[in-house]
ZAZATOR-240071 format. One line per 8 residues: their letters; for each residue y negated, z, x of C-alpha. Coordinates in Angstrom, 2 decimals, always signed. Layout:
# ZAZATOR-240071
a	Y:Z:X  ...
//
This chain:
# ZAZATOR-240071
mennvtil	-20.36:-6.72:+47.77  -20.87:-5.55:+51.38  -24.64:-5.83:+50.98  -24.52:-3.67:+47.85  -22.52:-0.99:+49.69  -25.01:-1.01:+52.56  -27.90:-0.55:+50.13  -26.13:+2.36:+48.44
lflplfti	-25.45:+4.04:+51.79  -29.03:+3.88:+52.96  -30.68:+4.57:+49.60  -30.52:+8.43:+49.92  -32.05:+8.27:+53.42  -34.80:+5.97:+52.17  -35.52:+8.34:+49.27  -35.78:+11.35:+51.62
lttvaasn	-38.09:+9.52:+54.04  -40.27:+8.32:+51.15  -40.50:+11.86:+49.75  -41.41:+13.34:+53.16  -44.03:+10.66:+53.73  -45.54:+11.24:+50.31  -45.58:+14.98:+50.95  -47.35:+14.58:+54.29
ssssscpi	-49.89:+12.14:+52.93  -50.98:+14.48:+50.15  -50.21:+17.86:+51.66  -53.28:+19.41:+50.08  -52.75:+18.01:+46.56  -50.95:+20.15:+44.01  -47.57:+18.80:+42.82  -47.70:+20.90:+39.65
nftyvetf	-49.22:+19.70:+36.38  -50.83:+22.77:+34.81  -51.59:+21.12:+31.45  -49.07:+23.52:+29.89  -51.46:+26.44:+30.51  -53.57:+25.28:+27.55  -50.68:+24.25:+25.28  -47.99:+26.82:+26.00
pwntssct	-47.97:+29.58:+23.29  -48.58:+32.52:+25.62  -50.46:+35.66:+24.64  -53.83:+35.74:+26.46  -54.99:+39.07:+24.99  -54.33:+41.06:+28.19  -56.72:+38.74:+30.09  -59.59:+38.86:+27.58
npinkqpc	-62.25:+41.10:+29.14  -59.62:+43.43:+30.61  -60.61:+46.94:+31.71  -57.28:+47.32:+33.49  -56.55:+44.02:+35.26  -52.95:+44.77:+36.22  -51.33:+43.72:+32.88  -53.29:+40.45:+33.06
cialntif	-52.09:+39.86:+36.63  -48.48:+40.27:+35.48  -49.07:+37.75:+32.66  -50.81:+35.20:+34.94  -48.02:+35.50:+37.51  -45.40:+34.62:+34.86  -47.52:+31.66:+33.61  -47.87:+30.33:+37.18
higltqhl	-44.07:+30.59:+37.58  -43.62:+28.14:+34.69  -45.18:+25.55:+37.00  -42.92:+26.65:+39.86  -39.97:+26.11:+37.50  -41.08:+22.51:+36.91  -41.58:+22.06:+40.67  -38.09:+23.39:+41.45
ketslfql	-36.48:+21.09:+38.88  -38.26:+18.03:+40.28  -38.03:+18.73:+44.04  -35.22:+21.31:+44.52  -37.83:+23.49:+46.36  -38.37:+27.08:+45.21  -41.92:+27.28:+46.58  -44.83:+25.11:+47.69
pnentsst	-44.81:+23.31:+51.07  -47.90:+24.87:+52.70  -50.89:+27.17:+52.15  -53.35:+24.31:+51.53  -51.18:+23.06:+48.69  -50.86:+26.59:+47.30  -54.66:+27.07:+47.40  -55.16:+23.75:+45.62
clsdfqtk	-52.64:+24.71:+42.95  -54.37:+28.05:+42.37  -57.67:+26.19:+42.02  -56.14:+23.79:+39.45  -54.58:+26.78:+37.68  -58.01:+28.48:+37.58  -59.59:+25.36:+36.05  -57.06:+25.35:+33.20
lkalsidl	-57.69:+29.06:+32.54  -61.41:+28.33:+32.18  -60.66:+26.29:+29.05  -59.14:+29.45:+27.53  -62.34:+31.47:+28.24  -60.53:+33.61:+30.82  -62.68:+35.14:+33.57  -62.20:+32.94:+36.67
slvpfcfp	-62.51:+35.95:+39.01  -59.10:+37.13:+37.81  -57.29:+34.42:+39.80  -58.51:+35.48:+43.28  -58.06:+39.12:+42.23  -54.45:+38.64:+41.08  -53.51:+36.17:+43.84  -55.43:+37.28:+46.96
npsqfvtn	-52.88:+35.69:+49.27  -52.08:+32.01:+48.52  -49.20:+32.13:+51.01  -47.14:+34.20:+48.56  -46.06:+30.90:+46.94  -45.44:+29.05:+50.23  -41.99:+28.19:+51.61  -41.00:+30.72:+54.26
sstcagii	-37.68:+30.96:+56.09  -37.86:+34.77:+55.91  -38.27:+34.88:+52.12  -35.17:+35.94:+50.16  -32.51:+35.43:+52.83  -34.14:+32.25:+54.07  -33.52:+30.30:+50.85  -35.76:+27.22:+50.55
ttqdweqk	-33.85:+24.71:+48.40  -31.30:+24.85:+45.60  -28.69:+23.76:+48.15  -29.48:+26.89:+50.22  -29.19:+28.98:+47.08  -25.78:+27.65:+46.08  -24.46:+28.17:+49.62  -25.62:+31.79:+49.91
vdsvrlgp	-25.01:+33.12:+46.42  -21.54:+34.52:+45.77  -19.75:+32.27:+43.24  -18.43:+35.39:+41.49  -22.00:+36.37:+40.58  -23.23:+32.81:+40.07  -20.61:+32.34:+37.34  -22.09:+34.94:+34.92
lysyckes	-25.57:+33.45:+35.53  -24.32:+30.12:+34.15  -22.35:+31.83:+31.38  -25.28:+33.80:+29.97  -28.34:+31.67:+30.87  -27.08:+28.17:+29.97  -27.14:+28.45:+26.18  -30.02:+29.25:+23.81
lddetrcq	-31.66:+32.58:+24.68  -33.16:+33.42:+21.30  -30.43:+36.06:+20.91  -31.57:+39.38:+22.43  -28.13:+40.34:+23.74  -27.63:+36.99:+25.50  -31.13:+37.22:+26.96  -30.43:+40.72:+28.26
nciassfk	-27.17:+39.56:+29.83  -28.95:+36.60:+31.47  -31.54:+38.93:+33.06  -28.84:+41.36:+34.16  -26.92:+38.49:+35.80  -30.08:+37.46:+37.71  -30.51:+41.06:+38.79  -26.92:+41.21:+40.13
vafqltst	-27.46:+38.01:+42.13  -30.65:+39.49:+43.65  -28.81:+42.66:+44.66  -26.00:+40.59:+46.23  -28.51:+38.71:+48.39  -30.34:+41.88:+49.49  -27.10:+43.70:+50.28  -26.11:+41.04:+52.84
nqnasvke	-29.57:+40.18:+54.21  -31.83:+42.84:+55.71  -34.98:+40.67:+55.33  -34.43:+40.01:+51.61  -36.23:+42.07:+48.96  -34.94:+42.62:+45.43  -38.26:+41.54:+43.91  -38.35:+38.17:+45.77
cfsfasly	-34.69:+37.36:+45.13  -34.96:+38.36:+41.44  -37.89:+35.90:+41.17  -35.78:+33.15:+42.81  -32.86:+33.90:+40.48  -35.18:+33.59:+37.45  -36.58:+30.25:+38.68  -33.06:+28.93:+39.29
aaavvnpq	-31.87:+30.03:+35.84  -34.84:+28.34:+34.12  -34.95:+25.14:+36.20  -31.28:+24.45:+36.97  -28.98:+26.50:+34.73  -30.68:+26.22:+31.34  -30.96:+22.60:+30.12  -34.05:+23.36:+28.00
gasdatti	-35.88:+24.89:+30.96  -39.66:+25.04:+30.81  -39.78:+22.93:+27.64  -38.65:+25.79:+25.40  -40.93:+28.80:+24.83  -38.11:+31.18:+23.89  -36.11:+30.29:+26.99  -39.09:+30.76:+29.32
gcilrvpl	-40.13:+33.89:+27.43  -36.75:+35.42:+28.19  -36.06:+34.26:+31.74  -39.60:+34.47:+33.19  -40.76:+37.39:+30.95  -43.78:+35.40:+29.65  -45.61:+37.22:+26.82  -45.63:+34.92:+23.78
ngevttkg	-47.93:+34.73:+20.77  -46.46:+36.45:+17.74  -43.29:+37.56:+19.55  -42.06:+39.34:+22.65  -39.69:+38.06:+25.28  -36.26:+39.52:+25.60  -35.47:+39.56:+28.42  -22.96:+48.71:+51.34
sskkrrkv	-20.88:+48.08:+54.33  -23.75:+46.48:+56.34  -22.81:+44.82:+59.65  -22.78:+47.23:+62.53  -25.09:+46.24:+65.32  -24.33:+47.78:+68.68  -25.68:+46.85:+72.02  -22.72:+46.42:+74.34
vklvfavl	-23.63:+46.27:+78.00  -21.03:+44.47:+80.07  -21.14:+44.91:+83.81  -20.16:+41.68:+85.57  -19.05:+41.94:+89.18  -19.04:+38.83:+91.25  -15.81:+38.13:+93.01  -16.38:+37.61:+96.66
ggmvgvvv	-14.75:+34.40:+97.74  -13.20:+34.05:+101.13  -13.00:+36.52:+103.92  -15.74:+36.05:+106.41  -14.72:+39.00:+108.50  -14.07:+42.69:+108.31  -17.57:+43.60:+109.41  -19.23:+41.25:+106.90
iafvvmvv	-17.06:+42.51:+104.00  -17.77:+46.14:+104.88  -21.49:+45.41:+105.00  -21.49:+43.60:+101.63  -19.46:+46.34:+99.96  -21.84:+48.99:+101.29  -24.91:+47.11:+100.03  -23.38:+46.50:+96.59
yrkwdrrr	-22.26:+50.11:+96.26  -25.68:+51.49:+97.20  -27.38:+49.17:+94.73  -24.96:+50.08:+91.94  -25.30:+53.80:+92.67  -29.09:+53.57:+92.58  -29.04:+51.77:+89.24  -26.51:+54.27:+87.86
kervyyhr	-28.82:+57.15:+88.78  -31.75:+55.30:+87.23  -29.79:+54.83:+83.96  -28.76:+58.48:+83.88  -32.37:+59.50:+84.40  -33.54:+57.02:+81.73  -31.03:+58.25:+79.13  -31.91:+61.87:+79.94
eiengvrn	-35.61:+61.15:+79.44  -34.86:+59.53:+76.06  -32.76:+62.49:+74.96  -35.44:+64.95:+76.04  -38.02:+62.91:+74.14  -35.92:+63.04:+70.95  -35.38:+66.79:+71.31  -39.08:+67.42:+71.87
svlpntga	-40.10:+65.25:+68.89  -38.10:+67.43:+66.49  -40.05:+70.47:+65.35  -39.03:+73.47:+67.47  -38.68:+75.76:+64.45  -36.14:+73.62:+62.58  -33.31:+75.90:+63.65  -30.98:+72.97:+64.34
kwfhisel	-28.31:+73.62:+66.96  -27.97:+71.01:+69.66  -24.32:+70.13:+70.27  -23.05:+68.41:+73.39  -21.05:+65.24:+72.81  -18.02:+66.86:+74.48  -18.00:+69.61:+71.81  -17.84:+67.04:+69.03
eratdrfs	-15.15:+65.04:+70.82  -12.96:+68.14:+71.09  -13.64:+69.04:+67.47  -12.55:+65.60:+66.20  -9.81:+64.80:+68.73  -12.14:+62.20:+70.30  -13.21:+60.90:+66.88  -9.67:+60.06:+65.85
rrnmlgqg	-9.25:+57.82:+62.79  -7.02:+60.42:+61.16  -10.04:+62.75:+61.06  -12.25:+60.14:+59.37  -13.48:+61.33:+55.97  -15.36:+58.20:+54.95  -17.51:+55.32:+56.10  -20.61:+53.65:+54.65
gdgvvykg	-23.26:+51.17:+55.65  -25.31:+53.72:+57.60  -22.59:+55.73:+59.35  -19.12:+57.24:+59.48  -18.14:+60.87:+58.75  -15.41:+62.83:+60.56  -13.79:+66.17:+59.87  -13.99:+68.50:+62.86
klsdgtlv	-13.04:+72.01:+63.94  -15.37:+73.79:+66.36  -14.16:+76.12:+69.12  -14.83:+79.16:+66.93  -12.62:+77.75:+64.15  -15.46:+76.59:+61.88  -14.71:+73.43:+59.90  -17.54:+70.90:+59.95
aikenfnl	-18.36:+67.38:+58.81  -19.81:+65.21:+61.59  -21.75:+62.07:+60.68  -22.40:+59.40:+63.33  -25.36:+57.20:+62.45  -25.19:+53.39:+62.69  -27.88:+50.71:+63.22  -29.65:+52.77:+65.90
eskgdeef	-31.12:+49.72:+67.61  -32.91:+48.61:+64.44  -33.88:+52.02:+63.05  -34.99:+53.76:+66.23  -35.13:+57.47:+66.99  -38.17:+58.01:+64.78  -36.02:+57.81:+61.63  -33.37:+60.07:+63.15
cyeveiis	-35.99:+62.71:+64.01  -37.57:+62.31:+60.57  -34.22:+62.90:+58.85  -33.50:+65.97:+61.01  -36.92:+67.43:+60.21  -36.52:+66.83:+56.46  -33.04:+68.36:+56.30  -34.12:+71.30:+58.44
kikhrnll	-36.97:+72.09:+56.03  -34.74:+72.54:+53.02  -33.10:+75.92:+52.42  -31.40:+75.96:+49.05  -27.90:+76.80:+47.85  -27.56:+73.42:+46.12  -28.65:+71.29:+49.08  -26.33:+70.60:+52.01
alkgccia	-27.95:+72.29:+55.00  -27.94:+70.89:+58.53  -25.78:+72.86:+60.94  -26.76:+70.96:+64.04  -27.18:+67.58:+65.72  -26.24:+65.75:+68.88  -27.74:+62.91:+70.90  -25.91:+61.07:+73.65
sddlkgkr	-26.04:+57.80:+75.59  -23.66:+55.91:+77.81  -23.35:+52.43:+79.29  -20.47:+51.35:+77.07  -21.48:+52.57:+73.60  -25.24:+52.83:+74.07  -27.15:+55.60:+72.33  -25.30:+57.75:+69.82
rflvydfm	-26.76:+60.12:+67.22  -24.81:+62.73:+65.20  -25.57:+65.15:+62.35  -23.31:+68.18:+61.82  -22.84:+69.86:+58.40  -20.59:+72.49:+56.87  -17.32:+71.00:+55.65  -17.02:+70.70:+51.85
pngslcyq	-13.30:+71.22:+50.99  -13.45:+69.75:+47.47  -14.98:+66.46:+48.59  -17.48:+64.46:+46.57  -18.14:+64.33:+42.85  -17.04:+60.68:+42.95  -13.65:+61.76:+44.29  -13.26:+64.48:+41.63
lslnvanr	-14.08:+62.05:+38.81  -11.38:+59.68:+40.06  -8.54:+62.24:+39.81  -5.87:+61.91:+37.14  -6.27:+63.62:+33.78  -4.19:+66.66:+34.76  -6.59:+67.49:+37.60  -9.80:+66.53:+35.87
ltwpqrkn	-12.91:+68.69:+36.08  -13.17:+71.25:+33.27  -16.19:+71.47:+30.99  -17.57:+74.64:+32.68  -17.24:+72.94:+36.07  -19.07:+69.82:+34.86  -21.81:+71.90:+33.30  -22.33:+73.92:+36.49
iiidvakg	-22.36:+70.78:+38.68  -25.07:+69.15:+36.53  -27.23:+72.29:+36.59  -26.66:+72.74:+40.35  -27.89:+69.21:+41.06  -30.91:+69.72:+38.77  -31.83:+72.93:+40.61  -31.53:+71.22:+43.98
laylhyei	-33.78:+68.36:+42.82  -36.31:+70.76:+41.30  -36.50:+72.51:+44.68  -37.19:+69.20:+46.45  -39.84:+68.10:+43.93  -41.72:+71.35:+43.36  -40.94:+74.05:+45.91  -41.70:+72.05:+49.06
kppiyhrd	-45.13:+70.80:+50.08  -45.36:+67.85:+50.26  -42.53:+67.10:+47.81  -39.42:+65.21:+48.92  -37.92:+62.30:+46.97  -34.23:+61.82:+47.70  -34.00:+58.11:+46.66  -30.18:+57.95:+46.80
ikatnill	-28.80:+60.35:+44.19  -25.28:+59.26:+43.26  -21.81:+60.70:+42.75  -20.74:+60.12:+46.38  -23.75:+62.11:+47.67  -22.92:+65.20:+45.58  -20.46:+67.40:+47.49  -18.44:+70.35:+46.18
dskmsakl	-17.65:+73.53:+48.13  -14.61:+75.80:+47.76  -16.07:+77.33:+44.57  -16.90:+73.90:+43.07  -20.62:+74.53:+43.52  -22.53:+71.26:+43.95  -24.65:+70.44:+46.97  -26.84:+67.35:+47.19
sdfglake	-26.33:+65.58:+50.54  -27.33:+62.54:+52.65  -31.10:+62.59:+53.15  -31.14:+59.44:+55.27  -33.29:+57.64:+52.65  -35.43:+60.64:+51.66  -39.21:+60.25:+51.69  -42.00:+62.81:+51.68
gseeeqsh	-44.43:+62.39:+48.82  -48.19:+62.65:+48.94  -49.94:+65.79:+47.71  -52.84:+63.66:+46.40  -52.68:+62.23:+42.91  -52.19:+58.65:+44.06  -49.67:+55.93:+43.41  -48.25:+53.80:+46.20
vttkvagt	-45.81:+50.95:+46.38  -43.07:+50.30:+48.94  -41.94:+46.76:+49.76  -38.54:+47.94:+51.03  -36.58:+49.39:+48.14  -33.80:+51.83:+49.08  -30.93:+53.24:+47.06  -27.67:+52.16:+45.44
ygyvapey	-27.25:+49.48:+42.78  -26.61:+51.10:+39.41  -28.53:+54.28:+40.22  -31.93:+52.78:+41.16  -34.68:+53.12:+38.54  -35.74:+49.68:+37.20  -39.45:+50.09:+37.98  -38.56:+51.02:+41.57
alygqlte	-36.07:+48.16:+42.03  -38.36:+45.48:+40.57  -41.86:+46.64:+41.55  -41.27:+49.12:+44.42  -43.00:+51.91:+42.45  -41.63:+55.29:+43.64  -42.30:+58.58:+41.83  -40.38:+61.79:+41.22
ksdvysfg	-39.06:+60.15:+38.04  -37.19:+57.60:+40.17  -34.94:+60.51:+41.19  -34.82:+61.65:+37.55  -33.44:+58.24:+36.50  -30.63:+58.48:+39.07  -29.91:+62.05:+37.94  -29.61:+60.83:+34.34
ivileims	-27.01:+58.25:+35.40  -25.04:+61.01:+37.18  -25.10:+63.18:+34.01  -23.66:+60.32:+31.96  -20.96:+59.73:+34.59  -19.97:+63.40:+34.58  -19.91:+63.68:+30.79  -17.96:+60.46:+30.23
grkvldnl	-15.79:+60.28:+33.34  -16.84:+56.64:+33.77  -18.16:+55.29:+37.08  -21.39:+53.36:+36.84  -20.46:+50.86:+39.56  -17.07:+50.11:+37.99  -18.85:+49.15:+34.78  -21.62:+47.13:+36.39
nssadait	-19.14:+45.12:+38.47  -17.15:+44.14:+35.40  -18.00:+42.36:+32.19  -18.54:+45.66:+30.37  -21.98:+47.00:+29.46  -23.89:+49.29:+31.80  -23.09:+52.95:+31.25  -26.50:+53.54:+29.64
dwvwtlve	-26.01:+50.77:+27.07  -22.46:+51.95:+26.41  -23.66:+55.52:+25.70  -26.59:+54.38:+23.52  -24.28:+52.17:+21.44  -21.86:+55.02:+20.74  -24.56:+57.60:+20.01  -26.48:+55.29:+17.65
sgkmvevf	-23.27:+54.53:+15.76  -22.48:+58.24:+15.32  -19.56:+58.23:+17.79  -20.91:+60.82:+20.21  -17.45:+62.36:+20.68  -16.22:+59.10:+22.25  -18.77:+59.54:+25.04  -17.05:+62.72:+26.23
desiregp	-14.24:+62.45:+28.77  -10.92:+62.99:+26.97  -10.18:+66.10:+29.05  -13.24:+68.00:+27.71  -13.32:+66.97:+24.04  -12.15:+70.44:+23.03  -15.31:+71.97:+24.56  -18.44:+73.18:+22.72
ekvmerfv	-19.54:+69.99:+21.00  -23.20:+70.92:+20.38  -23.77:+72.00:+23.97  -22.13:+68.85:+25.33  -24.22:+66.72:+22.98  -27.33:+68.35:+24.44  -26.25:+67.38:+27.95  -25.63:+63.76:+26.93
hvgmlcah	-29.05:+63.58:+25.23  -30.75:+64.90:+28.37  -28.88:+62.29:+30.44  -30.08:+59.54:+28.08  -33.68:+60.77:+28.33  -33.56:+60.98:+32.13  -32.07:+57.46:+32.43  -34.53:+55.88:+30.00
avvalrpt	-35.92:+52.54:+31.21  -39.52:+53.54:+30.40  -40.98:+55.92:+33.01  -43.31:+57.75:+30.63  -40.43:+58.71:+28.31  -38.41:+60.44:+31.02  -38.83:+64.19:+31.50  -39.60:+65.71:+34.87
iaealkml	-36.67:+67.37:+36.59  -38.18:+70.78:+35.74  -38.33:+69.84:+32.05  -34.79:+68.45:+32.16  -33.49:+71.67:+33.74  -35.01:+73.79:+30.95  -33.38:+71.54:+28.34  -30.00:+71.78:+30.07
egdtdvpk	-30.16:+75.57:+30.27  -31.20:+75.79:+26.60  -34.64:+77.28:+27.34  -36.40:+74.43:+25.52  -35.32:+72.09:+22.75  -34.37:+68.51:+23.53  -36.99:+66.23:+21.94  -35.99:+63.53:+19.50
lpdrpvpl	-34.51:+60.57:+21.31  -37.02:+57.71:+21.64  -36.17:+54.14:+20.73  -33.36:+52.53:+22.65  -34.53:+50.92:+25.94  -35.31:+47.24:+25.62  -34.51:+44.52:+28.19  -36.54:+44.57:+31.41
ghasfqss	-38.54:+41.50:+30.40  -39.69:+42.93:+27.08  -43.50:+42.96:+26.86  -43.55:+46.48:+25.43  -41.38:+47.61:+28.35  -43.97:+46.27:+30.83  -46.80:+47.94:+28.91  -45.00:+51.29:+28.78
llhglqgs	-44.01:+50.98:+32.42  -47.62:+50.48:+33.52  -48.76:+53.38:+31.32  -46.09:+55.61:+32.82  -46.97:+54.68:+36.40  -50.67:+55.32:+35.83  -50.33:+58.62:+34.03  -47.19:+60.32:+35.31
grskahvs	-49.03:+63.35:+36.64  -48.51:+65.19:+39.89  -45.76:+63.26:+41.60  -47.13:+60.05:+43.06  -45.27:+59.15:+46.23  -46.98:+57.72:+49.28  -44.27:+55.57:+50.79  -44.48:+53.25:+53.77
s	-42.30:+50.18:+53.83
//
C-alpha cells in the first residue's frame, strides 16, 4: 500500500519531467498535426488566386488556430514553445495547403513573423497556460463563457452570446494589465472556449466556425480605475550614534547641511529646467494661461476632497474658484511617469487648437514639481454647472431631460464632432465619446470634453492600424477594438451609441454588465417588431413621434457593426436636422464572426473615403 502511495505522489513529477525532456529533444519539431487542413470543410475561395490577399490571410489565420486549439487541449499551452517550432509548424501548414492548390507564397506573406505564435510572458497579461488563465480571469466573467460556449453552437443567438462573453473576458484582462491588447486576449479567450469549455472542440465544424470565425463551405459562422503610479522620494537621514565631541558633531552637521543644501538647489534647478522645457514645447500661440500651483491650491482649498467632482483612471477633477470669482474645473493628470510630458503637451496643443461652442475649451494649465509628490500636471476648464450627460440620464423621472433638450444635445455633439473631423487640418479623432465626456452648461448646451485620447488624423488617403486600442468598453467600434483600425467612423459608432442612450434613457454599460442584450441589439429587436415607441424614454413618449423615430434610426445607422454602412458625421448631422432623408435601414448587424461581416468590414476599411487615420501605437 505504501509503495502504491509513493508511486502516485511521484507520478505527476515524472510526467512533467518526461514532457519537458521530450519538448527539449524535439524543440524544432511541430507538435500540431495539420491533417485537418485537407479534411476540414473550410471555404478556400478567398485564397484561390486572390487579388486582395487580406481576406485570405484572415481565413488562414483562423485555420491555423484550429491547430492551436488542439495544442492547447493536449498541452495546456496557448502558444508554441519557441520560434524554431513555430517556423516548422508554418512549414508543415504550408505543405498541407499545397494539396489544396493554394499559392505557397501566401503563408510567408500572411505570417511574416513566426514569433507571433510563440509563448511570451508579455502576451495577454503574461498568460502562458490554462492555469494562468483561470487564475487571472475574473470568475464573474468566466461563468458566462462556460454558460454560452459549453453547449452546441449551431444556434445563432447562443453563438453570438459565446463571442460576446469572450469579448468581455478580453476587456477585463486589458483593463487590469497595461501590456495586454484586446486582440491578443480575445484570441486567447476563443482558444480557451474551443479547447477547454466546449466538449466538442475542434472536432465539430459548427463549433469551430462559431468560436474561431472559420469560414465554412456552404454556410457562414455565427459567431477604468487603473492603479496610480507615483514616484515617492523618501529622504533617509542617518542617525548619528554616540557623541564624539562638540567639535566633531558641529563639523559633521555643517558638512551634511552643505551637501543637502547643494542637492536641494540642484533639484530646484532640475525641476525648473523641466518646467521650462514643457512650456517651450507647447506652441506659443495656443493662448493657454499658465497657472501657478499656489493659485490652484487656493481655488480648491488645497485640493480638498469636498471639492472633488469625479475621478477616473487617468486623473481626478476638482471644482475651484479663482481669485476673480470665476468657477473652474481643474483636472490633475495621473500616470505621469509612464506617459511622459510629450502626451501632456500633445493634449494641450490639441485642445488649444479647437475653438467651437460645442467643444470644451482649455482655460489654462499648470505644471509643478516637488520632492514629495513628484511632477504634477493640471488642465483648467470652465465649470459646467449641469454636470455630465451621464449624470442627467441618471436623474429620477421628475427631473428627466425633456425632448427638446435631448434633441439639442444630440445635435450639439454632432456639430462638435463635425468640426473635429472636417474643419481642422489635419482632422482630429476623439476616440472616447461617451455620456460622461459630454458636459452641459447653464443653458443645457452640450460640450464634448476630455481629449486625452484624441489623435490627429493623416491628410493623405491612407489607412493605418494602431496596436494600442483606446476608449471605453461599450462605446468602442468593433473593427477598432478587434483589429485596431481607426477612422472617422470609429467616432461615428460611439456617437450612435450615445444617441440610443439619450433616446432610451438606458446606459450602455449597465446593459453590457448584466445578462441583458447590448443596447444596439435591444433597439433593433424592438424596431423590427414594430415597437419603436418602447425605445423612447417614458418621459418623452408624448413628443413628436416621427421626429424621434428619425433620431433613433440615425443612431442605429451610426452604431451599425459594418463600417461601410455607417454615415459620416456630416451626413448624420444633415439627417438629424431634417435636411436629408434617412435611408432605409440596412439588414440587422450580424455577429462579429460572421463571414459577411468580415467581408463588409474589409470593404469599408478600404473604401471609406477621406478619413483614414495615421495612428501610432
